[in-house]
mmCIF file of the N, C-alpha and C atoms, coordinates in Angstrom:
data_MODEL
# 
_entry.id   MODEL 
# 
loop_
_atom_site.group_PDB 
_atom_site.id 
_atom_site.type_symbol 
_atom_site.label_atom_id 
_atom_site.label_alt_id 
_atom_site.label_comp_id 
_atom_site.label_asym_id 
_atom_site.label_entity_id 
_atom_site.label_seq_id 
_atom_site.pdbx_PDB_ins_code 
_atom_site.Cartn_x 
_atom_site.Cartn_y 
_atom_site.Cartn_z 
_atom_site.occupancy 
_atom_site.B_iso_or_equiv 
_atom_site.pdbx_formal_charge 
_atom_site.auth_seq_id 
_atom_site.auth_comp_id 
_atom_site.auth_asym_id 
_atom_site.auth_atom_id 
_atom_site.pdbx_PDB_model_num 
ATOM 1   N N  . MET A 1 1  ? 118.245 97.800  108.376 1.00 0.00 ? 1  MET A N  1 
ATOM 2   C CA . MET A 1 1  ? 117.273 98.099  108.836 1.00 0.00 ? 1  MET A CA 1 
ATOM 3   C C  . MET A 1 1  ? 115.790 98.111  108.306 1.00 0.00 ? 1  MET A C  1 
ATOM 4   N N  . GLU A 1 2  ? 116.377 98.336  106.759 1.00 0.00 ? 2  GLU A N  1 
ATOM 5   C CA . GLU A 1 2  ? 115.026 98.659  105.838 1.00 0.00 ? 2  GLU A CA 1 
ATOM 6   C C  . GLU A 1 2  ? 114.434 97.264  105.383 1.00 0.00 ? 2  GLU A C  1 
ATOM 7   N N  . VAL A 1 3  ? 115.891 96.556  105.310 1.00 0.00 ? 3  VAL A N  1 
ATOM 8   C CA . VAL A 1 3  ? 115.053 94.897  104.740 1.00 0.00 ? 3  VAL A CA 1 
ATOM 9   C C  . VAL A 1 3  ? 114.489 94.099  105.863 1.00 0.00 ? 3  VAL A C  1 
ATOM 10  N N  . ILE A 1 4  ? 114.588 94.337  107.188 1.00 0.00 ? 4  ILE A N  1 
ATOM 11  C CA . ILE A 1 4  ? 114.063 93.816  108.430 1.00 0.00 ? 4  ILE A CA 1 
ATOM 12  C C  . ILE A 1 4  ? 112.532 94.336  108.819 1.00 0.00 ? 4  ILE A C  1 
ATOM 13  N N  . CYS A 1 5  ? 112.546 95.576  108.136 1.00 0.00 ? 5  CYS A N  1 
ATOM 14  C CA . CYS A 1 5  ? 111.088 96.086  108.352 1.00 0.00 ? 5  CYS A CA 1 
ATOM 15  C C  . CYS A 1 5  ? 110.047 95.757  106.756 1.00 0.00 ? 5  CYS A C  1 
ATOM 16  N N  . ALA A 1 6  ? 111.015 95.835  105.714 1.00 0.00 ? 6  ALA A N  1 
ATOM 17  C CA . ALA A 1 6  ? 110.255 94.889  104.437 1.00 0.00 ? 6  ALA A CA 1 
ATOM 18  C C  . ALA A 1 6  ? 109.914 93.536  105.039 1.00 0.00 ? 6  ALA A C  1 
ATOM 19  N N  . ILE A 1 7  ? 110.766 92.756  105.838 1.00 0.00 ? 7  ILE A N  1 
ATOM 20  C CA . ILE A 1 7  ? 110.588 91.085  106.231 1.00 0.00 ? 7  ILE A CA 1 
ATOM 21  C C  . ILE A 1 7  ? 109.265 91.365  106.817 1.00 0.00 ? 7  ILE A C  1 
ATOM 22  N N  . LEU A 1 8  ? 109.159 92.515  107.897 1.00 0.00 ? 8  LEU A N  1 
ATOM 23  C CA . LEU A 1 8  ? 107.941 91.972  108.973 1.00 0.00 ? 8  LEU A CA 1 
ATOM 24  C C  . LEU A 1 8  ? 107.214 92.465  108.697 1.00 0.00 ? 8  LEU A C  1 
ATOM 25  N N  . THR A 1 9  ? 106.653 93.734  107.289 1.00 0.00 ? 9  THR A N  1 
ATOM 26  C CA . THR A 1 9  ? 105.876 93.841  106.861 1.00 0.00 ? 9  THR A CA 1 
ATOM 27  C C  . THR A 1 9  ? 105.221 92.549  105.658 1.00 0.00 ? 9  THR A C  1 
ATOM 28  N N  . ALA A 1 10 ? 105.948 92.015  105.076 1.00 0.00 ? 10 ALA A N  1 
ATOM 29  C CA . ALA A 1 10 ? 105.347 91.136  104.521 1.00 0.00 ? 10 ALA A CA 1 
ATOM 30  C C  . ALA A 1 10 ? 105.404 89.628  105.252 1.00 0.00 ? 10 ALA A C  1 
ATOM 31  N N  . LEU A 1 11 ? 105.709 89.797  106.494 1.00 0.00 ? 11 LEU A N  1 
ATOM 32  C CA . LEU A 1 11 ? 104.809 88.593  107.312 1.00 0.00 ? 11 LEU A CA 1 
ATOM 33  C C  . LEU A 1 11 ? 103.855 88.995  107.971 1.00 0.00 ? 11 LEU A C  1 
ATOM 34  N N  . PHE A 1 12 ? 103.753 90.197  107.687 1.00 0.00 ? 12 PHE A N  1 
ATOM 35  C CA . PHE A 1 12 ? 102.093 90.582  108.388 1.00 0.00 ? 12 PHE A CA 1 
ATOM 36  C C  . PHE A 1 12 ? 101.102 90.591  107.596 1.00 0.00 ? 12 PHE A C  1 
ATOM 37  N N  . GLY A 1 13 ? 101.629 90.837  106.419 1.00 0.00 ? 13 GLY A N  1 
ATOM 38  C CA . GLY A 1 13 ? 100.128 90.651  105.416 1.00 0.00 ? 13 GLY A CA 1 
ATOM 39  C C  . GLY A 1 13 ? 100.336 89.309  104.654 1.00 0.00 ? 13 GLY A C  1 
ATOM 40  N N  . ILE A 1 14 ? 101.095 88.422  105.082 1.00 0.00 ? 14 ILE A N  1 
ATOM 41  C CA . ILE A 1 14 ? 100.740 86.821  105.068 1.00 0.00 ? 14 ILE A CA 1 
ATOM 42  C C  . ILE A 1 14 ? 100.105 86.886  105.717 1.00 0.00 ? 14 ILE A C  1 
ATOM 43  N N  . GLY A 1 15 ? 99.910  87.036  107.415 1.00 0.00 ? 15 GLY A N  1 
ATOM 44  C CA . GLY A 1 15 ? 99.167  86.591  108.205 1.00 0.00 ? 15 GLY A CA 1 
ATOM 45  C C  . GLY A 1 15 ? 98.205  87.450  108.081 1.00 0.00 ? 15 GLY A C  1 
ATOM 46  N N  . PHE A 1 16 ? 98.213  88.712  107.341 1.00 0.00 ? 16 PHE A N  1 
ATOM 47  C CA . PHE A 1 16 ? 96.535  89.211  107.728 1.00 0.00 ? 16 PHE A CA 1 
ATOM 48  C C  . PHE A 1 16 ? 95.799  88.625  106.160 1.00 0.00 ? 16 PHE A C  1 
ATOM 49  N N  . GLY A 1 17 ? 96.261  88.222  105.232 1.00 0.00 ? 17 GLY A N  1 
ATOM 50  C CA . GLY A 1 17 ? 95.736  87.270  104.055 1.00 0.00 ? 17 GLY A CA 1 
ATOM 51  C C  . GLY A 1 17 ? 95.307  86.624  104.514 1.00 0.00 ? 17 GLY A C  1 
ATOM 52  N N  . ILE A 1 18 ? 95.809  85.719  105.149 1.00 0.00 ? 18 ILE A N  1 
ATOM 53  C CA . ILE A 1 18 ? 95.222  84.581  105.680 1.00 0.00 ? 18 ILE A CA 1 
ATOM 54  C C  . ILE A 1 18 ? 94.384  84.392  106.411 1.00 0.00 ? 18 ILE A C  1 
ATOM 55  N N  . PHE A 1 19 ? 94.271  85.381  107.458 1.00 0.00 ? 19 PHE A N  1 
ATOM 56  C CA . PHE A 1 19 ? 92.694  85.549  108.082 1.00 0.00 ? 19 PHE A CA 1 
ATOM 57  C C  . PHE A 1 19 ? 91.733  86.273  107.401 1.00 0.00 ? 19 PHE A C  1 
ATOM 58  N N  . MET A 1 20 ? 91.765  87.211  106.366 1.00 0.00 ? 20 MET A N  1 
ATOM 59  C CA . MET A 1 20 ? 91.105  87.155  105.315 1.00 0.00 ? 20 MET A CA 1 
ATOM 60  C C  . MET A 1 20 ? 90.400  86.438  104.671 1.00 0.00 ? 20 MET A C  1 
ATOM 61  N N  . ALA A 1 21 ? 90.973  84.979  104.222 1.00 0.00 ? 21 ALA A N  1 
ATOM 62  C CA . ALA A 1 21 ? 90.942  83.958  103.368 1.00 0.00 ? 21 ALA A CA 1 
ATOM 63  C C  . ALA A 1 21 ? 90.459  82.695  104.526 1.00 0.00 ? 21 ALA A C  1 
ATOM 64  N N  . LEU A 1 22 ? 90.424  83.191  105.802 1.00 0.00 ? 22 LEU A N  1 
ATOM 65  C CA . LEU A 1 22 ? 89.859  81.957  106.454 1.00 0.00 ? 22 LEU A CA 1 
ATOM 66  C C  . LEU A 1 22 ? 88.420  82.412  107.132 1.00 0.00 ? 22 LEU A C  1 
ATOM 67  N N  . HIS A 1 23 ? 88.375  83.890  107.712 1.00 0.00 ? 23 HIS A N  1 
ATOM 68  C CA . HIS A 1 23 ? 87.579  84.190  108.337 1.00 0.00 ? 23 HIS A CA 1 
ATOM 69  C C  . HIS A 1 23 ? 87.094  85.658  107.768 1.00 0.00 ? 23 HIS A C  1 
ATOM 70  N N  . PRO A 1 24 ? 86.448  85.982  106.436 1.00 0.00 ? 24 PRO A N  1 
ATOM 71  C CA . PRO A 1 24 ? 86.145  86.727  105.797 1.00 0.00 ? 24 PRO A CA 1 
ATOM 72  C C  . PRO A 1 24 ? 84.763  87.699  106.445 1.00 0.00 ? 24 PRO A C  1 
ATOM 73  N N  . GLU A 1 25 ? 84.209  86.877  107.217 1.00 0.00 ? 25 GLU A N  1 
ATOM 74  C CA . GLU A 1 25 ? 82.885  87.927  107.878 1.00 0.00 ? 25 GLU A CA 1 
ATOM 75  C C  . GLU A 1 25 ? 83.858  88.902  108.771 1.00 0.00 ? 25 GLU A C  1 
ATOM 76  N N  . ASP A 1 26 ? 84.795  88.614  109.522 1.00 0.00 ? 26 ASP A N  1 
ATOM 77  C CA . ASP A 1 26 ? 85.600  89.284  110.610 1.00 0.00 ? 26 ASP A CA 1 
ATOM 78  C C  . ASP A 1 26 ? 86.390  90.257  110.180 1.00 0.00 ? 26 ASP A C  1 
ATOM 79  N N  . ALA A 1 27 ? 86.929  90.076  109.050 1.00 0.00 ? 27 ALA A N  1 
ATOM 80  C CA . ALA A 1 27 ? 87.561  91.255  107.902 1.00 0.00 ? 27 ALA A CA 1 
ATOM 81  C C  . ALA A 1 27 ? 86.682  92.169  107.601 1.00 0.00 ? 27 ALA A C  1 
ATOM 82  N N  . ILE A 1 28 ? 85.616  91.572  107.263 1.00 0.00 ? 28 ILE A N  1 
ATOM 83  C CA . ILE A 1 28 ? 84.853  93.072  106.888 1.00 0.00 ? 28 ILE A CA 1 
ATOM 84  C C  . ILE A 1 28 ? 84.420  93.524  107.915 1.00 0.00 ? 28 ILE A C  1 
ATOM 85  N N  . ALA A 1 29 ? 84.021  92.925  109.224 1.00 0.00 ? 29 ALA A N  1 
ATOM 86  C CA . ALA A 1 29 ? 83.799  93.529  110.289 1.00 0.00 ? 29 ALA A CA 1 
ATOM 87  C C  . ALA A 1 29 ? 84.691  94.895  110.632 1.00 0.00 ? 29 ALA A C  1 
ATOM 88  N N  . LEU A 1 30 ? 86.041  94.528  110.690 1.00 0.00 ? 30 LEU A N  1 
ATOM 89  C CA . LEU A 1 30 ? 87.113  95.017  110.985 1.00 0.00 ? 30 LEU A CA 1 
ATOM 90  C C  . LEU A 1 30 ? 86.949  96.401  110.115 1.00 0.00 ? 30 LEU A C  1 
ATOM 91  N N  . HIS A 1 31 ? 86.493  96.179  108.801 1.00 0.00 ? 31 HIS A N  1 
ATOM 92  C CA . HIS A 1 31 ? 86.603  97.363  107.952 1.00 0.00 ? 31 HIS A CA 1 
ATOM 93  C C  . HIS A 1 31 ? 85.678  98.647  108.117 1.00 0.00 ? 31 HIS A C  1 
ATOM 94  N N  . SER A 1 32 ? 84.490  98.117  108.092 1.00 0.00 ? 32 SER A N  1 
ATOM 95  C CA . SER A 1 32 ? 83.169  98.890  108.195 1.00 0.00 ? 32 SER A CA 1 
ATOM 96  C C  . SER A 1 32 ? 82.576  99.056  109.505 1.00 0.00 ? 32 SER A C  1 
ATOM 97  N N  . ARG A 1 33 ? 83.284  98.755  110.964 1.00 0.00 ? 33 ARG A N  1 
ATOM 98  C CA . ARG A 1 33 ? 82.457  99.009  112.050 1.00 0.00 ? 33 ARG A CA 1 
ATOM 99  C C  . ARG A 1 33 ? 82.917  100.430 112.534 1.00 0.00 ? 33 ARG A C  1 
ATOM 100 N N  . ARG A 1 34 ? 83.872  100.679 111.955 1.00 0.00 ? 34 ARG A N  1 
ATOM 101 C CA . ARG A 1 34 ? 84.122  102.527 112.416 1.00 0.00 ? 34 ARG A CA 1 
ATOM 102 C C  . ARG A 1 34 ? 83.021  103.632 111.526 1.00 0.00 ? 34 ARG A C  1 
ATOM 103 N N  . ARG A 1 35 ? 82.976  103.122 110.686 1.00 0.00 ? 35 ARG A N  1 
ATOM 104 C CA . ARG A 1 35 ? 81.762  103.783 109.711 1.00 0.00 ? 35 ARG A CA 1 
ATOM 105 C C  . ARG A 1 35 ? 80.416  103.722 110.032 1.00 0.00 ? 35 ARG A C  1 
ATOM 106 N N  . TYR A 1 36 ? 79.950  102.680 110.612 1.00 0.00 ? 36 TYR A N  1 
ATOM 107 C CA . TYR A 1 36 ? 78.245  102.655 110.627 1.00 0.00 ? 36 TYR A CA 1 
ATOM 108 C C  . TYR A 1 36 ? 77.963  101.984 112.099 1.00 0.00 ? 36 TYR A C  1 
ATOM 109 N N  . THR A 1 37 ? 76.850  102.673 112.522 1.00 0.00 ? 37 THR A N  1 
ATOM 110 C CA . THR A 1 37 ? 76.320  101.869 113.829 1.00 0.00 ? 37 THR A CA 1 
ATOM 111 C C  . THR A 1 37 ? 75.808  100.760 113.240 1.00 0.00 ? 37 THR A C  1 
ATOM 112 N N  . GLN A 1 38 ? 75.060  100.346 112.233 1.00 0.00 ? 38 GLN A N  1 
ATOM 113 C CA . GLN A 1 38 ? 74.243  99.224  111.781 1.00 0.00 ? 38 GLN A CA 1 
ATOM 114 C C  . GLN A 1 38 ? 75.003  98.571  110.607 1.00 0.00 ? 38 GLN A C  1 
ATOM 115 N N  . VAL A 1 39 ? 75.853  97.598  110.462 1.00 0.00 ? 39 VAL A N  1 
ATOM 116 C CA . VAL A 1 39 ? 76.236  97.073  109.261 1.00 0.00 ? 39 VAL A CA 1 
ATOM 117 C C  . VAL A 1 39 ? 75.368  95.933  108.841 1.00 0.00 ? 39 VAL A C  1 
ATOM 118 N N  . PRO A 1 40 ? 75.153  96.277  107.789 1.00 0.00 ? 40 PRO A N  1 
ATOM 119 C CA . PRO A 1 40 ? 74.187  95.028  106.811 1.00 0.00 ? 40 PRO A CA 1 
ATOM 120 C C  . PRO A 1 40 ? 74.929  93.693  106.683 1.00 0.00 ? 40 PRO A C  1 
ATOM 121 N N  . GLU A 1 41 ? 74.035  93.252  106.937 1.00 0.00 ? 41 GLU A N  1 
ATOM 122 C CA . GLU A 1 41 ? 74.605  91.698  106.283 1.00 0.00 ? 41 GLU A CA 1 
ATOM 123 C C  . GLU A 1 41 ? 75.559  91.480  104.813 1.00 0.00 ? 41 GLU A C  1 
ATOM 124 N N  . PRO A 1 42 ? 76.484  91.348  105.067 1.00 0.00 ? 42 PRO A N  1 
ATOM 125 C CA . PRO A 1 42 ? 77.597  90.757  103.614 1.00 0.00 ? 42 PRO A CA 1 
ATOM 126 C C  . PRO A 1 42 ? 76.871  89.927  102.893 1.00 0.00 ? 42 PRO A C  1 
ATOM 127 N N  . THR A 1 43 ? 76.926  89.993  101.421 1.00 0.00 ? 43 THR A N  1 
ATOM 128 C CA . THR A 1 43 ? 76.328  88.988  100.491 1.00 0.00 ? 43 THR A CA 1 
ATOM 129 C C  . THR A 1 43 ? 77.374  88.610  100.574 1.00 0.00 ? 43 THR A C  1 
ATOM 130 N N  . GLU A 1 44 ? 76.918  87.243  100.037 1.00 0.00 ? 44 GLU A N  1 
ATOM 131 C CA . GLU A 1 44 ? 77.909  85.664  99.752  1.00 0.00 ? 44 GLU A CA 1 
ATOM 132 C C  . GLU A 1 44 ? 79.083  86.437  98.795  1.00 0.00 ? 44 GLU A C  1 
ATOM 133 N N  . GLU A 1 45 ? 78.528  86.958  97.409  1.00 0.00 ? 45 GLU A N  1 
ATOM 134 C CA . GLU A 1 45 ? 79.547  87.677  96.760  1.00 0.00 ? 45 GLU A CA 1 
ATOM 135 C C  . GLU A 1 45 ? 80.320  88.450  97.077  1.00 0.00 ? 45 GLU A C  1 
ATOM 136 N N  . TYR A 1 46 ? 80.156  89.339  97.731  1.00 0.00 ? 46 TYR A N  1 
ATOM 137 C CA . TYR A 1 46 ? 80.864  90.191  99.009  1.00 0.00 ? 46 TYR A CA 1 
ATOM 138 C C  . TYR A 1 46 ? 82.151  88.878  99.833  1.00 0.00 ? 46 TYR A C  1 
ATOM 139 N N  . ILE A 1 47 ? 81.616  88.445  100.494 1.00 0.00 ? 47 ILE A N  1 
ATOM 140 C CA . ILE A 1 47 ? 82.434  87.215  101.337 1.00 0.00 ? 47 ILE A CA 1 
ATOM 141 C C  . ILE A 1 47 ? 83.274  86.490  100.276 1.00 0.00 ? 47 ILE A C  1 
ATOM 142 N N  . ARG A 1 48 ? 82.955  86.284  99.176  1.00 0.00 ? 48 ARG A N  1 
ATOM 143 C CA . ARG A 1 48 ? 83.724  85.772  98.164  1.00 0.00 ? 48 ARG A CA 1 
ATOM 144 C C  . ARG A 1 48 ? 84.999  86.286  97.635  1.00 0.00 ? 48 ARG A C  1 
ATOM 145 N N  . LEU A 1 49 ? 84.493  87.334  97.447  1.00 0.00 ? 49 LEU A N  1 
ATOM 146 C CA . LEU A 1 49 ? 85.555  88.437  96.890  1.00 0.00 ? 49 LEU A CA 1 
ATOM 147 C C  . LEU A 1 49 ? 86.484  88.785  98.310  1.00 0.00 ? 49 LEU A C  1 
ATOM 148 N N  . THR A 1 50 ? 86.089  89.113  99.583  1.00 0.00 ? 50 THR A N  1 
ATOM 149 C CA . THR A 1 50 ? 87.205  89.036  100.494 1.00 0.00 ? 50 THR A CA 1 
ATOM 150 C C  . THR A 1 50 ? 88.164  88.175  100.763 1.00 0.00 ? 50 THR A C  1 
ATOM 151 N N  . ARG A 1 51 ? 87.533  87.020  100.663 1.00 0.00 ? 51 ARG A N  1 
ATOM 152 C CA . ARG A 1 51 ? 88.149  85.325  100.808 1.00 0.00 ? 51 ARG A CA 1 
ATOM 153 C C  . ARG A 1 51 ? 89.063  85.722  99.303  1.00 0.00 ? 51 ARG A C  1 
ATOM 154 N N  . LEU A 1 52 ? 88.834  85.921  97.916  1.00 0.00 ? 52 LEU A N  1 
ATOM 155 C CA . LEU A 1 52 ? 90.070  85.914  97.209  1.00 0.00 ? 52 LEU A CA 1 
ATOM 156 C C  . LEU A 1 52 ? 91.130  87.057  97.354  1.00 0.00 ? 52 LEU A C  1 
ATOM 157 N N  . GLU A 1 53 ? 90.740  87.946  97.809  1.00 0.00 ? 53 GLU A N  1 
ATOM 158 C CA . GLU A 1 53 ? 91.617  89.230  98.103  1.00 0.00 ? 53 GLU A CA 1 
ATOM 159 C C  . GLU A 1 53 ? 92.366  88.900  99.163  1.00 0.00 ? 53 GLU A C  1 
ATOM 160 N N  . GLY A 1 54 ? 91.395  88.133  100.278 1.00 0.00 ? 54 GLY A N  1 
ATOM 161 C CA . GLY A 1 54 ? 92.991  87.556  100.999 1.00 0.00 ? 54 GLY A CA 1 
ATOM 162 C C  . GLY A 1 54 ? 93.820  86.682  100.640 1.00 0.00 ? 54 GLY A C  1 
ATOM 163 N N  . ILE A 1 55 ? 93.708  85.737  99.832  1.00 0.00 ? 55 ILE A N  1 
ATOM 164 C CA . ILE A 1 55 ? 94.380  84.801  98.876  1.00 0.00 ? 55 ILE A CA 1 
ATOM 165 C C  . ILE A 1 55 ? 95.605  85.929  98.209  1.00 0.00 ? 55 ILE A C  1 
ATOM 166 N N  . VAL A 1 56 ? 95.042  86.856  97.920  1.00 0.00 ? 56 VAL A N  1 
ATOM 167 C CA . VAL A 1 56 ? 96.089  87.539  96.896  1.00 0.00 ? 56 VAL A CA 1 
ATOM 168 C C  . VAL A 1 56 ? 96.834  88.060  97.488  1.00 0.00 ? 56 VAL A C  1 
ATOM 169 N N  . VAL A 1 57 ? 96.418  88.730  98.430  1.00 0.00 ? 57 VAL A N  1 
ATOM 170 C CA . VAL A 1 57 ? 97.391  89.722  99.551  1.00 0.00 ? 57 VAL A CA 1 
ATOM 171 C C  . VAL A 1 57 ? 98.384  88.449  99.901  1.00 0.00 ? 57 VAL A C  1 
ATOM 172 N N  . SER A 1 58 ? 98.212  87.439  100.550 1.00 0.00 ? 58 SER A N  1 
ATOM 173 C CA . SER A 1 58 ? 99.172  86.533  101.020 1.00 0.00 ? 58 SER A CA 1 
ATOM 174 C C  . SER A 1 58 ? 99.838  86.026  99.865  1.00 0.00 ? 58 SER A C  1 
ATOM 175 N N  . LEU A 1 59 ? 99.165  85.895  98.840  1.00 0.00 ? 59 LEU A N  1 
ATOM 176 C CA . LEU A 1 59 ? 100.571 85.313  97.495  1.00 0.00 ? 59 LEU A CA 1 
ATOM 177 C C  . LEU A 1 59 ? 101.730 86.353  97.557  1.00 0.00 ? 59 LEU A C  1 
ATOM 178 N N  . LEU A 1 60 ? 100.736 87.814  97.063  1.00 0.00 ? 60 LEU A N  1 
ATOM 179 C CA . LEU A 1 60 ? 101.941 89.113  96.798  1.00 0.00 ? 60 LEU A CA 1 
ATOM 180 C C  . LEU A 1 60 ? 102.939 89.161  98.293  1.00 0.00 ? 60 LEU A C  1 
ATOM 181 N N  . CYS A 1 61 ? 102.387 88.983  99.097  1.00 0.00 ? 61 CYS A N  1 
ATOM 182 C CA . CYS A 1 61 ? 103.144 89.071  100.220 1.00 0.00 ? 61 CYS A CA 1 
ATOM 183 C C  . CYS A 1 61 ? 104.262 88.248  100.238 1.00 0.00 ? 61 CYS A C  1 
ATOM 184 N N  . ALA A 1 62 ? 103.833 86.748  99.970  1.00 0.00 ? 62 ALA A N  1 
ATOM 185 C CA . ALA A 1 62 ? 105.129 85.698  99.865  1.00 0.00 ? 62 ALA A CA 1 
ATOM 186 C C  . ALA A 1 62 ? 105.987 85.934  98.896  1.00 0.00 ? 62 ALA A C  1 
ATOM 187 N N  . VAL A 1 63 ? 105.759 86.556  97.796  1.00 0.00 ? 63 VAL A N  1 
ATOM 188 C CA . VAL A 1 63 ? 106.383 86.855  96.755  1.00 0.00 ? 63 VAL A CA 1 
ATOM 189 C C  . VAL A 1 63 ? 107.235 87.569  97.168  1.00 0.00 ? 63 VAL A C  1 
ATOM 190 N N  . LEU A 1 64 ? 107.072 88.817  97.719  1.00 0.00 ? 64 LEU A N  1 
ATOM 191 C CA . LEU A 1 64 ? 107.875 89.558  98.198  1.00 0.00 ? 64 LEU A CA 1 
ATOM 192 C C  . LEU A 1 64 ? 108.872 89.385  99.620  1.00 0.00 ? 64 LEU A C  1 
ATOM 193 N N  . LEU A 1 65 ? 108.647 88.565  100.376 1.00 0.00 ? 65 LEU A N  1 
ATOM 194 C CA . LEU A 1 65 ? 109.235 87.668  101.074 1.00 0.00 ? 65 LEU A CA 1 
ATOM 195 C C  . LEU A 1 65 ? 110.648 87.253  100.842 1.00 0.00 ? 65 LEU A C  1 
ATOM 196 N N  . VAL A 1 66 ? 109.780 85.976  99.621  1.00 0.00 ? 66 VAL A N  1 
ATOM 197 C CA . VAL A 1 66 ? 111.129 85.450  98.767  1.00 0.00 ? 66 VAL A CA 1 
ATOM 198 C C  . VAL A 1 66 ? 112.180 86.399  98.248  1.00 0.00 ? 66 VAL A C  1 
ATOM 199 N N  . VAL A 1 67 ? 111.467 87.282  97.827  1.00 0.00 ? 67 VAL A N  1 
ATOM 200 C CA . VAL A 1 67 ? 112.677 88.116  96.927  1.00 0.00 ? 67 VAL A CA 1 
ATOM 201 C C  . VAL A 1 67 ? 113.576 88.594  97.515  1.00 0.00 ? 67 VAL A C  1 
ATOM 202 N N  . LEU A 1 68 ? 112.737 89.407  98.828  1.00 0.00 ? 68 LEU A N  1 
ATOM 203 C CA . LEU A 1 68 ? 113.733 89.743  99.639  1.00 0.00 ? 68 LEU A CA 1 
ATOM 204 C C  . LEU A 1 68 ? 114.497 89.186  100.515 1.00 0.00 ? 68 LEU A C  1 
ATOM 205 N N  . LEU A 1 69 ? 113.913 87.733  100.808 1.00 0.00 ? 69 LEU A N  1 
ATOM 206 C CA . LEU A 1 69 ? 115.078 86.622  101.526 1.00 0.00 ? 69 LEU A CA 1 
ATOM 207 C C  . LEU A 1 69 ? 116.539 86.298  100.319 1.00 0.00 ? 69 LEU A C  1 
ATOM 208 N N  . PHE A 1 70 ? 115.848 86.400  99.161  1.00 0.00 ? 70 PHE A N  1 
ATOM 209 C CA . PHE A 1 70 ? 116.870 85.616  98.083  1.00 0.00 ? 70 PHE A CA 1 
ATOM 210 C C  . PHE A 1 70 ? 117.642 86.413  97.369  1.00 0.00 ? 70 PHE A C  1 
ATOM 211 N N  . ALA A 1 71 ? 117.505 87.644  97.306  1.00 0.00 ? 71 ALA A N  1 
ATOM 212 C CA . ALA A 1 71 ? 117.757 89.074  96.388  1.00 0.00 ? 71 ALA A CA 1 
ATOM 213 C C  . ALA A 1 71 ? 119.048 88.713  96.724  1.00 0.00 ? 71 ALA A C  1 
ATOM 214 N N  . PRO A 1 72 ? 120.258 89.322  95.633  1.00 0.00 ? 72 PRO A N  1 
ATOM 215 C CA . PRO A 1 72 ? 121.766 89.415  95.468  1.00 0.00 ? 72 PRO A CA 1 
ATOM 216 C C  . PRO A 1 72 ? 121.790 90.708  96.649  1.00 0.00 ? 72 PRO A C  1 
ATOM 217 N N  . GLN A 1 73 ? 122.780 90.609  97.338  1.00 0.00 ? 73 GLN A N  1 
ATOM 218 C CA . GLN A 1 73 ? 122.867 92.270  98.232  1.00 0.00 ? 73 GLN A CA 1 
ATOM 219 C C  . GLN A 1 73 ? 124.174 92.859  97.316  1.00 0.00 ? 73 GLN A C  1 
# 
């Protein structure tokens, strides 16, 4: 059961990382929508960092998924 939950979490992380990499402005809006009523426009560097963060999250979750699927039981 724990392995199934970990695999689902890894798949969710991969999906969210891809979402962050492809749509960084929307990912930034998800993060800051609850805190402020007037959100300033994100800078290009912040968008680039968010895109990079999405790629890193996807890669880490993909590695976790491979380890969970092919680890000896």
